[in-house]
C-alpha positions in Angstrom: -10.5 8.2 -35.2 -7.6 8.3 -37.5 -4.4 6.6 -36.4 -1.0 8.2 -37.1 -0.8 5.8 -40.1 -4.2 7.0 -41.3 -3.3 10.6 -41.0 0.0 9.9 -42.9 -2.1 8.2 -45.6 -4.3 11.3 -46.1 -1.3 13.5 -46.1 0.5 11.3 -48.7 -2.6 11.5 -50.9 -2.7 15.3 -50.7 1.0 15.4 -51.6 0.5 13.0 -54.6 -2.4 15.1 -55.9 -0.2 18.3 -55.6 2.6 16.5 -57.5 0.1 15.4 -60.1 -1.1 19.0 -60.7 2.5 20.1 -60.7 3.4 17.5 -63.3 0.5 18.6 -65.5 1.5 22.2 -65.4 5.1 21.3 -66.1 4.0 19.3 -69.2 2.0 22.3 -70.5 4.8 24.7 -69.8 7.5 22.6 -71.6 5.2 22.0 -74.6 4.4 25.7 -74.9 8.0 26.6 -74.6 9.0 24.2 -77.4 6.2 25.5 -79.7 7.5 29.0 -79.3 10.9 28.0 -80.5 12.5 27.8 -77.2 14.7 24.8 -78.0 14.6 21.1 -77.6 11.4 19.4 -76.5 11.5 18.3 -72.9 9.1 15.4 -72.5 7.1 14.8 -69.4 5.3 11.4 -69.5 1.6 12.0 -70.0 0.8 9.1 -67.7 2.7 10.5 -64.7 0.2 13.3 -63.8 -2.7 11.0 -64.2 -1.0 8.3 -62.1 -0.1 10.7 -59.3 -3.7 12.2 -59.3 -5.3 8.8 -59.3 -3.1 7.4 -56.4 -3.7 10.5 -54.4 -7.4 10.4 -54.8 -7.5 6.6 -54.0 -5.5 7.2 -50.7 -7.7 10.1 -49.6 -11.1 8.5 -50.6 -10.2 5.1 -49.1 -9.3 6.7 -45.8 -12.3 9.0 -45.7 -14.9 6.4 -46.8 -13.3 3.8 -44.4 -13.9 5.9 -41.3 -17.7 5.4 -41.1 -17.4 1.8 -42.2 -14.9 1.1 -39.5 -17.0 2.8 -36.8 -20.0 0.6 -37.7 -18.0 -2.6 -37.4 -15.6 -1.7 -34.5 -17.1 -1.1 -31.1 -14.7 -1.2 -28.1 -17.8 -1.3 -25.8 -18.4 -4.8 -27.0 -15.1 -5.9 -25.4 -15.7 -6.9 -21.8 -12.6 -6.8 -19.6 -12.4 -8.6 -16.3 -9.5 -8.9 -13.8 -8.6 -11.5 -11.2 -5.9 -11.2 -8.5 -4.6 -14.0 -6.3 -4.9 -11.9 -3.1 -6.8 -8.7 -2.3 -4.7 -8.0 0.8 -0.9 -8.3 0.9 2.0 -7.1 2.8 4.4 -4.4 1.4 7.0 -6.2 -0.6 4.7 -9.1 -1.6 4.0 -10.0 -5.2 0.5 -10.0 -6.7 -0.5 -12.2 -9.7 -2.9 -10.4 -12.0 -4.9 -12.1 -14.8 -6.9 -10.0 -17.3 -9.5 -11.6 -19.6 -11.1 -9.9 -22.6 -14.3 -11.2 -24.2 -15.8 -10.0 -27.5 -19.5 -9.8 -27.0 -20.1 -8.1 -30.4 -21.4 -9.7 -33.6 -18.2 -9.1 -35.6 -14.6 -10.0 -35.1 -11.9 -7.6 -34.2 -8.8 -7.7 -36.4 -6.5 -5.8 -34.1 -7.1 -5.4 -30.3 -4.9 -3.7 -27.8 -5.6 -3.9 -24.1 -3.6 -2.0 -21.4 -4.2 -2.7 -17.7 -3.1 0.1 -15.4 -1.3 -0.4 -12.1 -0.1 2.1 -9.5 3.1 3.9 -10.4 4.6 3.0 -7.0 4.3 -0.7 -7.9 7.0 -2.6 -9.7 6.3 -4.7 -12.7 8.1 -7.9 -11.7 7.0 -10.4 -14.5 5.3 -10.3 -17.8 3.6 -7.3 -19.5 0.5 -5.4 -18.5 -0.7 -5.2 -22.1 -1.6 -7.4 -25.0 -2.0 -7.1 -28.8 -4.3 -9.8 -30.3 -7.1 -10.7 -32.6 -10.6 -11.4 -31.1 -13.4 -13.2 -32.9 -17.0 -12.8 -31.9 -17.7 -14.6 -28.6 -14.0 -15.4 -28.1 -12.1 -15.0 -24.8 -8.4 -14.2 -24.5 -6.4 -13.8 -21.3 -3.0 -12.5 -20.3 -1.2 -12.2 -17.0 1.5 -10.3 -15.2 3.0 -10.0 -11.7 3.5 -6.7 -9.8 5.2 -6.1 -6.5 3.5 -3.9 -4.0 6.3 -1.7 -2.5 4.4 0.6 -0.1 1.5 0.2 2.3 -1.8 1.8 1.3 -5.1 1.3 -0.5 -4.6 1.1 -4.3 -6.6 0.3 -7.4 -5.5 -2.0 -10.2 -7.0 -0.6 -13.4 -8.9 0.7 -15.2 -8.2 -1.1 -18.4 -8.0 0.7 -21.8 -9.3 -1.0 -24.9 -8.1 0.0 -28.4 -9.7 -1.5 -31.5 -7.9 -1.0 -34.8 -8.6 -2.0 -38.4 -6.4 -4.6 -40.2 -4.2 -1.9 -41.9 -4.0 0.2 -38.7 -5.5 3.3 -40.3 -8.3 3.8 -37.8 -8.8 3.1 -34.1 -11.5 3.5 -31.4 -10.6 3.4 -27.7 -12.4 3.2 -24.5 -11.3 3.3 -20.9 -13.2 0.8 -18.9 -14.1 3.0 -15.9 -15.4 1.0 -13.0 -13.5 -2.2 -13.6 -10.9 -1.4 -11.0 -9.8 -4.0 -8.4 -9.0 -2.7 -5.0 -5.9 -3.9 -3.3 -4.9 -3.2 0.3 -1.2 -3.3 1.1 -0.4 -3.9 4.8 2.8 -2.5 6.4 5.9 -4.6 5.9 6.0 -8.0 7.6 9.8 -8.2 7.7 10.1 -7.2 11.3 7.7 -9.9 12.4 9.5 -12.4 10.2 12.7 -11.6 11.9 11.1 -12.1 15.3 9.6 -15.4 14.1 13.0 -16.7 13.0 14.5 -15.8 16.4 11.6 -17.6 18.1 12.1 -20.7 16.0 15.7 -20.8 17.1 14.5 -20.7 20.8 16.3 -17.5 21.3 13.3 -15.4 22.1 13.5 -15.8 25.8 17.3 -15.3 26.1 17.5 -12.4 23.6 14.4 -10.4 24.6 13.4 -11.7 28.0 10.0 -13.0 26.9 9.0 -15.6 29.5 5.6 -17.0 30.3 4.2 -16.4 33.8 3.1 -19.8 35.2 0.6 -19.8 38.0 -2.0 -22.4 39.0 -5.5 -21.5 37.9 -8.2 -22.2 35.3 -6.3 -21.5 32.1 -5.9 -23.8 29.1 -2.4 -25.1 29.4 -1.5 -28.0 31.7 0.3 -27.1 35.0 0.3 -30.2 37.2 -1.6 -33.2 38.6 -2.4 -33.4 42.3 -4.6 -35.3 44.7 -8.3 -34.4 44.9 -9.3 -32.1 47.8 -12.8 -31.2 49.0 -14.2 -28.4 46.8 -12.4 -29.3 43.6 -14.6 -29.3 40.4 -15.5 -32.9 39.3 -14.9 -31.9 35.6 -11.2 -31.4 36.5 -10.7 -35.0 37.8 -8.1 -36.9 35.8 -9.8 -40.3 35.5 -6.7 -42.0 34.0 -4.7 -40.9 37.0 -7.5 -42.1 39.3 -7.3 -45.6 37.7 -3.5 -45.6 37.9 -3.2 -44.3 41.5 -6.4 -45.8 42.9 -7.4 -42.4 44.4 -8.9 -39.2 42.9 -6.5 -37.0 41.0 -7.1 -33.5 39.7 -5.5 -31.7 36.7 -4.5 -28.1 37.3 -3.9 -25.6 34.5 -2.0 -22.4 34.1 -3.7 -19.2 35.1 -2.7 -16.9 32.2 -2.9 -13.3 33.1 -3.1 -10.9 30.2 -2.0 -7.3 29.6 -4.4 -5.1 27.6 -2.3 -2.8 25.4 -3.6 0.2 23.5 -1.5 1.9 20.9 -1.9 5.6 20.4 -0.5 6.5 16.9 0.0 10.1 16.0 -0.5 10.7 12.3 -0.2 14.5 12.3 1.6 16.3 9.6 4.9 16.5 11.5 5.0 12.7 11.7 5.5 12.7 7.9 9.0 14.2 8.3 11.8 12.3 6.7 12.2 10.2 3.5 8.8 8.9 2.3 9.6 5.2 3.0 11.4 6.0 6.2 9.5 8.8 7.8 8.7 9.0 11.5 5.2 7.8 10.7 6.4 4.8 8.8 8.7 3.7 11.6 5.8 4.3 14.1 3.6 2.1 12.0 6.2 -0.6 12.0 6.5 -0.3 15.7 2.8 -0.6 16.1 2.7 -3.8 14.0 5.5 -5.3 16.0 3.9 -4.5 19.3 0.6 -6.0 18.1 2.3 -9.2 17.0 4.2 -9.6 20.3 1.0 -9.1 22.3 -1.1 -11.5 20.1 1.6 -14.1 20.4 0.9 -14.1 24.1 -2.9 -14.0 23.6 -2.9 -10.5 25.1 -5.6 -8.0 23.8 -4.5 -5.0 21.8 -6.4 -1.9 20.7 -5.4 0.9 18.4 -6.2 4.6 18.3 -5.0 6.6 15.3 -5.3 10.4 15.8 -4.3 13.8 14.4 -6.6 16.8 15.1 -9.2 14.2 16.0 -9.5 10.4 16.3 -9.1 9.0 12.8 -9.6 5.3 13.6 -10.4 3.3 16.7 -10.2 -0.4 17.1 -11.3 -1.8 20.5 -8.9 -4.2 22.3 -9.2 -7.8 21.2 -7.3 -11.0 20.4 -6.9 -13.3 17.5 -5.9 -13.3 13.9 -9.0 -11.4 12.8 -8.2 -8.5 15.2 -4.6 -8.5 14.0 -5.6 -8.0 10.4 -8.2 -5.4 11.4 -5.3 -3.4 12.9 -3.1 -4.0 9.9 -5.8 -2.7 7.6 -6.2 0.5 9.7 -2.5 1.0 9.6 -2.3 0.4 5.9 -4.2 3.5 5.0 -2.8 6.0 7.5 -1.6 9.3 5.9 0.1 12.2 7.8 -1.8 15.5 8.1 -3.2 18.1 10.5 -2.1 18.7 14.1 -1.8 16.3 17.1 -4.5 16.3 19.7 -3.2 13.7 22.2 -5.5 15.0 24.9 -8.6 14.4 22.8 -7.4 10.9 21.8 -6.7 10.0 25.5 -10.1 11.3 26.6 -11.8 9.3 23.9 -10.1 6.1 24.7 -10.7 6.5 28.5 -14.4 6.8 27.6 -14.3 3.6 25.6 -12.2 1.3 27.8 -12.8 0.7 31.5 -10.2 -2.0 32.2 -6.8 -0.7 33.1 -3.9 -1.6 30.9 -0.8 -0.3 29.1 -1.0 2.8 26.9 1.8 3.2 24.3 1.7 6.7 22.9 3.8 7.1 19.7 4.2 10.8 18.9 7.0 13.2 18.0 5.5 15.7 20.6 6.1 18.6 18.2 4.1 21.7 19.0 2.6 19.8 22.0 0.7 21.8 24.7 2.7 20.5 27.7 0.1 21.5 30.3 -2.8 19.8 28.5 -0.8 16.8 27.5 0.4 16.2 31.0 -3.1 16.6 32.4 -4.7 14.2 30.0 -2.0 11.5 30.5 -2.2 11.9 34.3 -5.9 11.1 34.0 -5.0 7.8 32.3 -2.5 7.1 35.1 -5.1 7.9 37.7 -7.2 5.0 36.3 -4.3 2.6 36.9 -3.1 2.6 33.3 0.7 2.4 32.7 1.6 5.1 30.2 4.8 5.2 28.1 5.4 7.9 25.5 7.6 6.8 22.5 8.8 10.0 20.9 10.5 9.8 17.5 13.2 12.5 17.3 12.8 14.5 14.1 16.4 15.2 13.1 17.4 11.5 13.4 14.8 10.6 10.7 15.2 13.5 8.3 19.0 13.4 7.4 21.9 11.1 7.3 24.9 13.0 8.8 27.4 11.1 6.6 25.9 12.6 3.4 26.1 16.2 4.5 28.7 18.8 3.7 30.5 20.5 6.6 28.2 23.5 6.4 25.1 21.4 6.2 26.3 19.2 9.1 26.8 22.3 11.3 23.3 23.5 10.4 21.8 20.1 11.2 23.6 20.0 14.5 22.2 23.5 15.4 18.7 22.4 14.5 19.1 19.2 16.5 20.3 21.1 19.5 17.2 23.3 19.3 15.0 20.2 19.1 16.7 18.7 22.1 16.0 21.8 24.1 12.2 21.8 23.3 12.0 18.0 23.8 13.8 18.2 27.2 11.1 20.6 28.5 8.3 18.3 27.5 10.1 15.2 29.0 10.8 17.0 32.2 7.1 17.9 32.7 6.0 14.4 31.9 8.5 12.9 34.3 7.1 15.0 37.0 3.8 13.2 36.3 5.6 9.9 36.5 5.2 9.2 32.8 8.1 7.6 31.0 9.1 9.4 27.8 11.7 7.8 25.5 13.2 9.6 22.5 14.0 7.2 19.7 15.5 7.3 16.2 15.2 4.9 13.3 17.9 2.7 14.6 16.4 1.9 18.0 12.7 2.5 17.8 11.8 -1.2 17.2 14.1 -2.6 19.9 12.7 0.0 22.4 9.2 -1.1 21.6 10.1 -4.7 22.4 11.9 -3.8 25.6 9.2 -1.5 26.8 6.4 -4.1 26.3 8.4 -6.8 28.1 9.0 -4.4 31.0 5.2 -3.7 31.2 4.5 -7.5 31.2 6.8 -7.9 34.1 5.4 -4.9 36.0 1.8 -6.1 35.5 2.7 -9.7 36.4 1.0 -10.9 33.3 
């Protein structure tokens, strides 16, 4: 293909040829005019028309003839592009190091090679450039690197790469998009809330600030409780032989009996949960709350499960413990998108069919357009099976506008809408309270703290 420079060269050749013919006609016209007695001879150099015609023909012919020759020697398919990233799964806000390598597998060298490596528009180029301009001999490898920052959770692709091969003069080019060389990157929800909790924990303020205390009871756990004298019936494997040697009589080591609370998070990802600014919608805050609750539970070695639902169950992760389960939940939360309606009843019925052990159900839903009768009936079934159920209900108007940024008229309209929302919400809450189901309306400022307080309360109630 012709580059802009090649097209300009052909255009320039056409212009020179036109000027050459024009100069020839002018020379003939002036000579004829003088021969007819028209006055003084006006000389037009005889070499000028020839020079202009020659240069124009050379420019056009060299470009036209050069196209097939260039295509024979330049093959972008011979350039193999590979990509490496330092991590395939990161948290929102983390940086990703990307290294791109090009290898010329063709027989001939490439005088001018451009490679562009695509990255999602929502990412931020933090360091370096995602393209390179270089020369590549046959069999040679060249690499370049750049750093991007993943700003929002989700599943993304780095790539594809675009390869452009040019001739030395830049008259021609061939390009190819390397479809299929994409690299998948999963971006988890932000880790900042967990990091804040970790800092508080390191300062030994966790217990005083949030009331997290470990229940200690004698049993068969893994943490030491006390040493006592041996009594008939104690297991021999629990005898403390060092204590036996020191005291001269059998001693037994007791360990803590660690009770656990099984928590299941019901996350509503219906279309209404997408209300608010994209990075601070009800759904985004709900996901942050789910991540925080999961972290709190896993810190205490309590099992956690996750049910993501809209019209139907979108994802289900059985309750479990450990780092692997934590990242499994993070991966499910990373790709959640709002859409459809909210079928809390169907999600509750599904989970009750999957889990027999009683635990704590945390339902995070804005309850918009909820069928109160069906909702109450399904949650009462969960309570009837000895599950503690709490509904965390993000309140739409709190997420969608900032009152301080509104004009007086807009503020009045916002307050009217909020009052209507309050009326509808109050009806739902009243019916759920009749069924002894706690429902808490939250906004962006308190949703995370409410999650912490609610979980701590459930730990105390369960005695875990």
